[in-house]
Steps between C-alpha positions, in 0.01 A plus 500: 500500500692457825450122509648317205595143417760566233741208479274280710316182409157418638320165503123527534298181536133504410598780263202457267232600749373847580742552789795318347485692175472829692813407696683422177400828335612715790829315541571522127396864483765574759775312320489139615549202273204272570443127498124460471410155628149364456379144460191627324242296690153597620435644850500149651840423349367264236629502145774707347574747225792708377267785411494681834875534544552572129248786508678665792840466335372645173363800689827553687710471188277750324588737785867446423568270795703182510271209582461127451211265560515183706229237534642265767289412802629617838312211660804277446861542605609437140263766371614764747864434419421525129351847546813626674724324248315681221565833669868423546539380142328804353623777730777358723351578842185512714447808716126480568246225547131575537345167596152565371388175335179369647182300461177460694269208565244650732249296693351437842760379748329166556464439126856573383662195343859391541565617145345841575740540790812356338466692173477836679784423741715379210475830312502752784724340762718255313500740207651774718772260614562374148550844346663677794760237593695506170453876474624543858813300420570729204437805719743364761774478238445854376442646847169665416135407458141589566231237561132597508264224614139563399263399779132584556252639751326163462775358716597762753142623557298219344228479238240220485528198271876546464649278770757348263586835343511684833726237656733509200523877496564522873787252463684767302522713813697226672719458194577873497580505872759226466665620178529849647691366801734287291565741213821704498502877464395596149223243468158624610178299521153639568140392452233677297126480568333623179140573413400583144229454243553280198590137474530209265176373355389144549410274788159493668256770381461771763131433567578133571783564742453399865636837613251708305373672819854604589565624146186713507589644842852581379363656183267725698800636689752532217259691276571801722870493411497305176742742336762391753459133407699527176803268488725803454431600863653169609784520249619826655548331838642179353764690305600703803544173690713366213721808483836603644310762703330227703767404751279366782440127508227287661226756447144435384319763294136511391334706230122520469303762311784750504578453873851381577568341839759299684388179668678353801472216749474625857539322832299628797690574818287222646511343843812339644489201731853421627584140586565253631134392504291540184175693533169316473246552225294680766790744544505559126126571503545746786767691308369468144400868482859594585633254244261642237571867581635668183561842653872421521688263276840398368600436139746210507674427171636161603458224755794649689318835514202330665733339755634846577149618591491236775843605625378861506206407723723304731737794536208734569384266779850487645533127426821547303783742547 
């Protein structure tokens, strides 16, 4: 195996689910010591149990790997710190974080309650901060680290009845973009967009879910490539992203049905209206096709990069030397 994690320590949150446990197995199989964190709640985040994390750790230890279970919630700053503290106490370092913990409270946009929104943001967005901040500090001290933020197509592309979940998952893109610009050489952060079959039981029965039409439409498509929906297909990409071989930061990668792709945010070349007078809304309407034209685009990786696209246009027009 060219990629190995010997001597490295990985923290995986949401480790008891189908994806999380697959991540843990592949990391451990390639030599990593693993901290398997799982609160043990149902898909909505309610309740708790030690059973999920314990089952993963037992499996890893039976494979000969070093592993410990952790049951703290990443939804609080104290909980996230406790997960990293457990890794440091057991293994002395943190090389990898896969921020995978999640919950869902799906519903129509107009019907979502404040609790539906807050509970999902707390786990996905605040949870990413709570686990990654203390891990990042440890990585800074040791001069090395890999952070994998687990996002979703529900955010970047959108799926119905998931406004809270989609918003939370898209927030991770912004988090990645900023960490990547601040992080020193040696610390790499990227975002994973996984799709896989299998999930924790519980919550609203499928036939009673408001998104049943979407689920049926998705099922009709995925049946054609169901073999590629195994969690192991995602684990392969996740473990590459967590490895020394992955040296590029601020990238987004998707895996669906055995197809691996890179996602990116593009900026059309657009229409430029130099000052000093602002254009009218009528001017915008007259040029909207030019603004919308995706035949040429830039891929800025920062706010400064976007500013440079304006300077480039100005130079092309002879407005600046």
